[in-house]
C-alpha positions as a Markdown table, in Angstrom:
| # | Residue | x | y | z |
|---|---|---|---|---|
| 1 | Met | 63.6 | 7.1 | -40.7 |
| 2 | Gln | 65.7 | 4.0 | -41.1 |
| 3 | Thr | 65.2 | 1.1 | -43.3 |
| 4 | Phe | 65.4 | -2.6 | -41.9 |
| 5 | His | 68.5 | -2.8 | -44.3 |
| 6 | Glu | 70.1 | 0.1 | -42.7 |
| 7 | Leu | 69.0 | -0.6 | -38.9 |
| 8 | Leu | 70.8 | -4.2 | -39.4 |
| 9 | Thr | 73.9 | -2.7 | -40.7 |
| 10 | Glu | 74.1 | -0.4 | -37.8 |
| 11 | Gly | 73.6 | -2.5 | -35.3 |
| 12 | Thr | 76.0 | -5.0 | -36.9 |
| 13 | Gln | 78.8 | -2.3 | -37.0 |
| 14 | Leu | 78.1 | -1.7 | -33.1 |
| 15 | Leu | 78.5 | -5.2 | -32.4 |
| 16 | Val | 81.7 | -5.9 | -34.5 |
| 17 | Ser | 83.3 | -2.6 | -32.9 |
| 18 | Ala | 83.2 | -4.2 | -29.4 |
| 19 | Gly | 84.6 | -7.5 | -30.3 |
| 20 | Ile | 81.0 | -9.7 | -29.9 |
| 21 | Glu | 81.6 | -13.2 | -31.4 |
| 22 | Glu | 79.2 | -14.0 | -33.8 |
| 23 | Ala | 78.5 | -9.9 | -34.3 |
| 24 | Arg | 76.4 | -10.4 | -37.4 |
| 25 | Leu | 74.3 | -13.5 | -36.4 |
| 26 | Asp | 73.3 | -11.5 | -33.0 |
| 27 | Ala | 72.5 | -8.3 | -34.5 |
| 28 | Trp | 70.0 | -10.1 | -36.8 |
| 29 | Leu | 68.6 | -12.1 | -33.7 |
| 30 | Leu | 68.1 | -8.8 | -32.2 |
| 31 | Leu | 66.3 | -7.4 | -35.3 |
| 32 | Glu | 64.5 | -10.3 | -35.4 |
| 33 | Tyr | 63.1 | -10.4 | -31.8 |
| 34 | Thr | 62.4 | -6.6 | -31.8 |
| 35 | Ala | 60.6 | -6.5 | -34.9 |
| 36 | Asp | 59.0 | -9.9 | -34.8 |
| 37 | Ile | 60.4 | -10.6 | -38.6 |
| 38 | Gly | 61.7 | -13.6 | -40.3 |
| 39 | Arg | 64.6 | -13.9 | -42.7 |
| 40 | Ala | 62.4 | -14.7 | -45.9 |
| 41 | Trp | 60.4 | -11.2 | -45.0 |
| 42 | Tyr | 63.5 | -9.5 | -44.6 |
| 43 | Tyr | 65.3 | -10.2 | -47.7 |
| 44 | Ala | 62.1 | -9.6 | -49.6 |
| 45 | His | 61.4 | -6.2 | -47.7 |
| 46 | Pro | 65.0 | -5.2 | -46.8 |
| 47 | Glu | 64.1 | -1.1 | -47.7 |
| 48 | Thr | 60.9 | -0.9 | -45.5 |
| 49 | Glu | 61.1 | 1.7 | -43.2 |
| 50 | Ala | 61.6 | 0.1 | -39.3 |
| 51 | Gly | 59.6 | 2.8 | -37.4 |
| 52 | Glu | 61.1 | 5.3 | -34.8 |
| 53 | Lys | 59.9 | 2.9 | -31.8 |
| 54 | Thr | 61.2 | -0.3 | -33.3 |
| 55 | Ala | 64.5 | 1.2 | -34.1 |
| 56 | Leu | 65.1 | 2.8 | -30.9 |
| 57 | Lys | 64.4 | -0.2 | -29.1 |
| 58 | Tyr | 66.7 | -2.4 | -31.3 |
| 59 | Leu | 69.4 | -0.2 | -30.9 |
| 60 | Glu | 69.1 | 0.3 | -27.4 |
| 61 | Leu | 69.7 | -3.5 | -27.1 |
| 62 | Cys | 72.3 | -3.6 | -29.7 |
| 63 | Lys | 74.4 | -1.2 | -27.1 |
| 64 | Gln | 73.5 | -3.6 | -24.3 |
| 65 | Arg | 74.7 | -6.8 | -26.2 |
| 66 | Ala | 77.7 | -4.5 | -26.8 |
| 67 | Glu | 78.6 | -4.0 | -23.3 |
| 68 | His | 78.8 | -8.2 | -23.6 |
| 69 | Ile | 75.0 | -8.8 | -21.8 |
| 70 | Pro | 74.2 | -12.0 | -23.1 |
| 71 | Leu | 71.8 | -12.4 | -26.4 |
| 72 | Gln | 69.6 | -14.7 | -24.2 |
| 73 | His | 69.3 | -12.0 | -21.2 |
| 74 | Leu | 68.3 | -9.6 | -23.7 |
| 75 | Thr | 65.4 | -11.6 | -25.5 |
| 76 | His | 64.6 | -13.7 | -22.3 |
| 77 | Gln | 64.9 | -16.9 | -24.8 |
| 78 | Ala | 67.3 | -19.8 | -25.1 |
| 79 | Cys | 66.7 | -22.9 | -27.1 |
| 80 | Phe | 67.7 | -26.3 | -25.7 |
| 81 | Met | 67.1 | -29.6 | -27.2 |
| 82 | Gly | 64.7 | -27.9 | -29.7 |
| 83 | Tyr | 62.6 | -26.4 | -26.9 |
| 84 | Asp | 62.5 | -22.6 | -25.7 |
| 85 | Phe | 63.2 | -21.9 | -22.5 |
| 86 | Tyr | 62.7 | -18.2 | -20.5 |
| 87 | Val | 65.8 | -17.0 | -19.2 |
| 88 | Asp | 67.5 | -14.3 | -17.1 |
| 89 | Glu | 70.2 | -12.9 | -15.2 |
| 90 | Arg | 69.0 | -15.5 | -12.5 |
| 91 | Val | 70.1 | -18.5 | -13.9 |
| 92 | Leu | 72.8 | -20.0 | -16.1 |
| 93 | Val | 72.1 | -19.6 | -19.9 |
| 94 | Pro | 71.5 | -22.9 | -21.3 |
| 95 | Arg | 74.4 | -24.1 | -23.4 |
| 96 | Gln | 74.6 | -26.6 | -26.2 |
| 97 | Asp | 77.3 | -28.6 | -24.8 |
| 98 | Thr | 74.6 | -29.4 | -22.0 |
| 99 | Glu | 72.7 | -30.9 | -24.8 |
| 100 | Val | 75.1 | -34.4 | -24.6 |
| 101 | Leu | 74.0 | -35.1 | -20.9 |
| 102 | Ala | 70.6 | -35.0 | -21.9 |
| 103 | Glu | 70.9 | -37.0 | -24.8 |
| 104 | Glu | 73.2 | -39.7 | -22.9 |
| 105 | Ala | 70.3 | -39.4 | -20.2 |
| 106 | Leu | 67.5 | -40.3 | -22.7 |
| 107 | Asp | 69.4 | -43.1 | -24.1 |
| 108 | Arg | 70.0 | -44.8 | -20.9 |
| 109 | Leu | 66.2 | -44.1 | -20.1 |
| 110 | Lys | 64.8 | -46.4 | -23.3 |
| 111 | Glu | 64.4 | -49.4 | -21.4 |
| 112 | Ile | 63.0 | -48.1 | -18.2 |
| 113 | Pro | 59.3 | -47.5 | -18.2 |
| 114 | Asn | 58.1 | -44.6 | -15.9 |
| 115 | Pro | 61.4 | -43.4 | -15.2 |
| 116 | Lys | 61.9 | -41.1 | -11.8 |
| 117 | Ile | 64.6 | -38.6 | -12.3 |
| 118 | Leu | 66.5 | -36.2 | -9.7 |
| 119 | Asp | 68.1 | -33.1 | -11.4 |
| 120 | Met | 70.4 | -31.5 | -9.0 |
| 121 | Cys | 71.3 | -28.0 | -9.6 |
| 122 | Thr | 68.6 | -27.6 | -11.9 |
| 123 | Gly | 68.9 | -23.7 | -12.6 |
| 124 | Ser | 66.5 | -23.1 | -15.5 |
| 125 | Gly | 65.1 | -26.4 | -15.3 |
| 126 | Cys | 66.3 | -27.0 | -18.8 |
| 127 | Leu | 67.9 | -30.3 | -18.7 |
| 128 | Leu | 65.3 | -32.0 | -16.5 |
| 129 | Leu | 62.1 | -30.5 | -18.3 |
| 130 | Ser | 63.5 | -31.4 | -21.7 |
| 131 | Ile | 64.0 | -35.0 | -21.0 |
| 132 | Leu | 60.4 | -35.0 | -19.5 |
| 133 | Met | 59.0 | -33.5 | -22.9 |
| 134 | Glu | 60.7 | -35.9 | -24.8 |
| 135 | Arg | 59.5 | -39.0 | -22.2 |
| 136 | Ser | 55.9 | -38.3 | -21.4 |
| 137 | Asp | 55.6 | -41.2 | -19.2 |
| 138 | Ala | 58.7 | -39.8 | -17.0 |
| 139 | Phe | 58.4 | -37.8 | -13.8 |
| 140 | Gly | 61.1 | -35.5 | -12.1 |
| 141 | Thr | 62.2 | -33.7 | -9.4 |
| 142 | Gly | 64.6 | -30.3 | -9.9 |
| 143 | Val | 66.7 | -29.1 | -7.3 |
| 144 | Asp | 68.4 | -25.6 | -6.2 |
| 145 | Ile | 69.6 | -23.7 | -3.8 |
| 146 | Ser | 68.7 | -20.5 | -5.2 |
| 147 | Glu | 65.2 | -19.5 | -5.1 |
| 148 | Asp | 65.6 | -17.4 | -7.8 |
| 149 | Ala | 66.4 | -19.9 | -10.1 |
| 150 | Leu | 63.7 | -22.1 | -9.0 |
| 151 | Lys | 61.0 | -19.2 | -10.0 |
| 152 | Val | 62.8 | -19.4 | -13.6 |
| 153 | Ala | 62.3 | -23.0 | -13.7 |
| 154 | Gly | 58.7 | -22.8 | -12.4 |
| 155 | Gln | 58.1 | -20.2 | -15.4 |
| 156 | Asn | 59.4 | -22.8 | -17.8 |
| 157 | Arg | 57.7 | -25.9 | -16.2 |
| 158 | Lys | 54.5 | -24.1 | -16.7 |
| 159 | Asn | 55.2 | -22.9 | -20.4 |
| 160 | Leu | 55.7 | -26.5 | -21.1 |
| 161 | Asn | 52.7 | -27.7 | -19.5 |
| 162 | Leu | 54.7 | -29.8 | -17.0 |
| 163 | Glu | 53.3 | -28.8 | -13.7 |
| 164 | Glu | 51.9 | -32.2 | -13.1 |
| 165 | Arg | 55.1 | -34.2 | -13.9 |
| 166 | Ala | 57.6 | -31.9 | -12.2 |
| 167 | Val | 58.2 | -30.9 | -8.7 |
| 168 | Leu | 60.8 | -28.2 | -7.7 |
| 169 | Val | 62.5 | -28.2 | -4.4 |
| 170 | Gln | 64.7 | -25.6 | -2.8 |
| 171 | Ser | 67.5 | -27.5 | -1.1 |
| 172 | Asp | 71.6 | -27.2 | -0.9 |
| 173 | Thr | 71.8 | -30.6 | -2.5 |
| 174 | Phe | 70.4 | -33.3 | 0.1 |
| 175 | Ser | 70.2 | -31.1 | 3.2 |
| 176 | Gly | 66.9 | -29.5 | 2.7 |
| 177 | Asp | 63.6 | -30.5 | 4.4 |
| 178 | Tyr | 62.2 | -32.5 | 1.7 |
| 179 | Phe | 65.1 | -34.9 | 1.6 |
| 180 | Gln | 65.7 | -35.1 | 5.3 |
| 181 | Lys | 62.1 | -35.6 | 6.3 |
| 182 | Asn | 61.8 | -38.2 | 3.9 |
| 183 | Ser | 65.0 | -40.0 | 4.7 |
| 184 | Gly | 64.7 | -43.6 | 3.6 |
| 185 | Asn | 61.5 | -43.3 | 1.9 |
| 186 | Thr | 61.2 | -45.4 | -1.2 |
| 187 | Ser | 59.3 | -42.5 | -2.8 |
| 188 | Leu | 62.4 | -40.7 | -2.8 |
| 189 | Glu | 64.4 | -43.7 | -4.8 |
| 190 | Tyr | 64.9 | -42.5 | -8.6 |
| 191 | Asp | 66.0 | -44.2 | -11.4 |
| 192 | Met | 68.4 | -41.4 | -12.2 |
| 193 | Leu | 70.1 | -38.5 | -10.9 |
| 194 | Ile | 71.7 | -35.9 | -13.1 |
| 195 | Ser | 73.5 | -32.8 | -12.5 |
| 196 | Asn | 75.2 | -29.9 | -14.2 |
| 197 | Pro | 76.6 | -28.8 | -11.1 |
| 198 | Pro | 79.1 | -25.4 | -10.4 |
| 199 | Tyr | 82.4 | -27.1 | -11.8 |
| 200 | Ile | 84.7 | -23.8 | -12.2 |
| 201 | Pro | 87.5 | -23.4 | -9.9 |
| 202 | Thr | 87.1 | -20.2 | -7.9 |
| 203 | Ala | 90.5 | -19.1 | -9.1 |
| 204 | Asp | 89.5 | -19.5 | -12.8 |
| 205 | Ile | 86.3 | -17.7 | -12.6 |
| 206 | Gln | 88.0 | -14.3 | -13.5 |
| 207 | Gln | 89.2 | -15.8 | -16.7 |
| 208 | Leu | 85.9 | -16.5 | -18.2 |
| 209 | Met | 84.5 | -14.7 | -21.0 |
| 210 | Asp | 82.9 | -11.5 | -19.8 |
| 211 | Glu | 79.2 | -12.7 | -20.8 |
| 212 | Val | 79.8 | -15.4 | -18.2 |
| 213 | Arg | 82.1 | -13.7 | -15.5 |
| 214 | Phe | 80.0 | -10.7 | -15.2 |
| 215 | His | 76.2 | -12.0 | -16.1 |
| 216 | Asp | 75.7 | -15.5 | -15.0 |
| 217 | Pro | 75.1 | -16.1 | -11.4 |
| 218 | Val | 78.3 | -17.0 | -9.5 |
| 219 | Leu | 76.5 | -19.6 | -7.3 |
| 220 | Ala | 76.2 | -21.5 | -10.5 |
| 221 | Leu | 79.7 | -21.5 | -11.7 |
| 222 | Asp | 81.7 | -21.6 | -8.5 |
| 223 | Gly | 83.0 | -25.0 | -7.8 |
| 224 | Arg | 85.2 | -24.0 | -5.0 |
| 225 | Glu | 88.9 | -24.3 | -4.9 |
| 226 | Asp | 89.3 | -27.2 | -7.4 |
| 227 | Gly | 86.0 | -27.3 | -9.2 |
| 228 | Leu | 85.2 | -30.6 | -7.8 |
| 229 | Tyr | 83.4 | -29.7 | -4.4 |
| 230 | Phe | 79.9 | -30.4 | -5.6 |
| 231 | Tyr | 81.1 | -33.7 | -7.2 |
| 232 | Arg | 82.2 | -35.1 | -3.9 |
| 233 | Arg | 79.2 | -33.6 | -2.2 |
| 234 | Ile | 76.5 | -35.3 | -4.5 |
| 235 | Thr | 78.0 | -38.4 | -5.2 |
| 236 | Glu | 78.7 | -39.3 | -1.5 |
| 237 | Gln | 74.9 | -39.3 | -0.9 |
| 238 | Ala | 73.7 | -40.0 | -4.4 |
| 239 | Gly | 73.5 | -43.6 | -3.7 |
| 240 | Ser | 71.1 | -43.3 | -0.9 |
| 241 | Tyr | 68.3 | -41.8 | -3.7 |
| 242 | Leu | 68.9 | -44.1 | -6.5 |
| 243 | Lys | 67.5 | -47.5 | -7.1 |
| 244 | Pro | 69.6 | -50.5 | -7.3 |
| 245 | Gly | 71.1 | -50.1 | -11.0 |
| 246 | Gly | 70.1 | -46.4 | -11.2 |
| 247 | Trp | 72.2 | -44.1 | -13.1 |
| 248 | Leu | 74.3 | -40.7 | -11.8 |
| 249 | Met | 75.4 | -38.9 | -14.7 |
| 250 | Tyr | 77.1 | -35.4 | -14.7 |
| 251 | Glu | 78.4 | -32.5 | -16.9 |
| 252 | Ile | 82.0 | -32.0 | -16.4 |
| 253 | Gly | 84.8 | -29.8 | -17.2 |
| 254 | Cys | 86.8 | -31.0 | -20.0 |
| 255 | Glu | 89.6 | -31.7 | -18.0 |
| 256 | Gln | 87.9 | -33.1 | -15.2 |
| 257 | Gly | 87.0 | -36.5 | -16.5 |
| 258 | Ala | 89.7 | -38.5 | -14.7 |
| 259 | Asp | 88.7 | -37.0 | -11.4 |
| 260 | Val | 85.2 | -37.2 | -11.3 |
| 261 | Ser | 85.4 | -40.9 | -12.4 |
| 262 | Ala | 87.5 | -41.2 | -9.8 |
| 263 | Ile | 85.1 | -40.0 | -7.1 |
| 264 | Met | 82.0 | -42.1 | -8.5 |
| 265 | Arg | 84.2 | -45.4 | -8.2 |
| 266 | Gln | 85.1 | -44.3 | -4.7 |
| 267 | Asn | 81.7 | -44.2 | -3.7 |
| 268 | Gly | 80.7 | -47.6 | -5.3 |
| 269 | Phe | 79.4 | -46.7 | -8.6 |
| 270 | Val | 80.4 | -49.2 | -11.5 |
| 271 | Asp | 80.2 | -48.9 | -15.2 |
| 272 | Val | 82.0 | -45.4 | -14.9 |
| 273 | Ala | 82.3 | -44.0 | -18.4 |
| 274 | Val | 83.4 | -40.7 | -19.9 |
| 275 | Lys | 81.4 | -39.1 | -22.7 |
| 276 | Lys | 82.6 | -36.6 | -25.2 |
| 277 | Asp | 80.9 | -33.4 | -26.8 |
| 278 | Leu | 80.8 | -32.9 | -30.5 |
| 279 | Ala | 84.2 | -31.0 | -30.3 |
| 280 | Gly | 85.9 | -34.3 | -28.9 |
| 281 | Leu | 86.1 | -33.0 | -25.4 |
| 282 | Asp | 85.3 | -34.8 | -22.4 |
| 283 | Arg | 81.7 | -33.6 | -21.0 |
| 284 | Val | 79.7 | -36.0 | -19.5 |
| 285 | Val | 80.6 | -38.8 | -16.8 |
| 286 | Ile | 78.2 | -41.3 | -16.2 |
| 287 | Gly | 78.2 | -44.6 | -13.7 |
| 288 | Lys | 75.7 | -46.8 | -12.3 |
| 289 | Lys | 74.6 | -47.7 | -8.7 |
| 290 | Gln | 75.4 | -51.7 | -8.1 |
| 291 | Met | 72.7 | -54.2 | -8.4 |
| 292 | Gln | 71.7 | -55.7 | -4.7 |
| 293 | Glu | 73.1 | -58.9 | -5.7 |
| 294 | Glu | 76.1 | -57.4 | -7.1 |
| 295 | Gln | 76.8 | -55.6 | -3.7 |
| 296 | His | 76.7 | -58.8 | -2.0 |
| 297 | Val | 79.3 | -61.0 | -4.0 |
């Protein structure tokens, strides 16, 4: 019977041999998930026998991770903005880079009481729901074309007790009945529209790491020929659903800052700016809908 130390060593070797980045960390996280133990307990009891059931389950998960199945798909857990989200193959795995967008959004919402937020291409819901968790007076609408993604977002909404403050809508951007039937309705005017849309050029998808290329939904990645399709499509209509002075905010690929900024300006947005992530790369573009008095100057 293997001890926890022996089991962790075997799992680590499996992942190192498969070329998994952060193999040692992933091996530990899978053991923590499988055996429901913490580091303090492990270091105090490394020679404790793991048990056959735990060992079999752990090594099976390590073999799946060695096949480049994302860690989060195996544990069904992803941390975003300090909150735990359920994820699986139906949604894009939340990434730390996207926290820059959440933080920029929260910063601009500080002066807005009871803000209404529209999250286009919501996926797992991590962006919208984490903002709602930080702002107990906020309300939001999460939109996605994928029914499967919305089921995951719905589970996260329930887990975070946000069912009374978050609406989930199936729609291909603004083309669905929810928007068309309520066109011109002031109740659909938002203080902020946020989006992490598909932005990978189609030809570049085959160059992505295996965890993304083979296991994240292509629908959440493919930004069409130049990667800018959804920025154009959303921006062209965003002004109709934002209050005067409302914010439009996107996550972008690190080389898309100038192009997305230009799209915003072409559609009448002002105060357009590019924000960088912790690595110093362009990650977010923000713009503001003109106030009514500005529009008439």
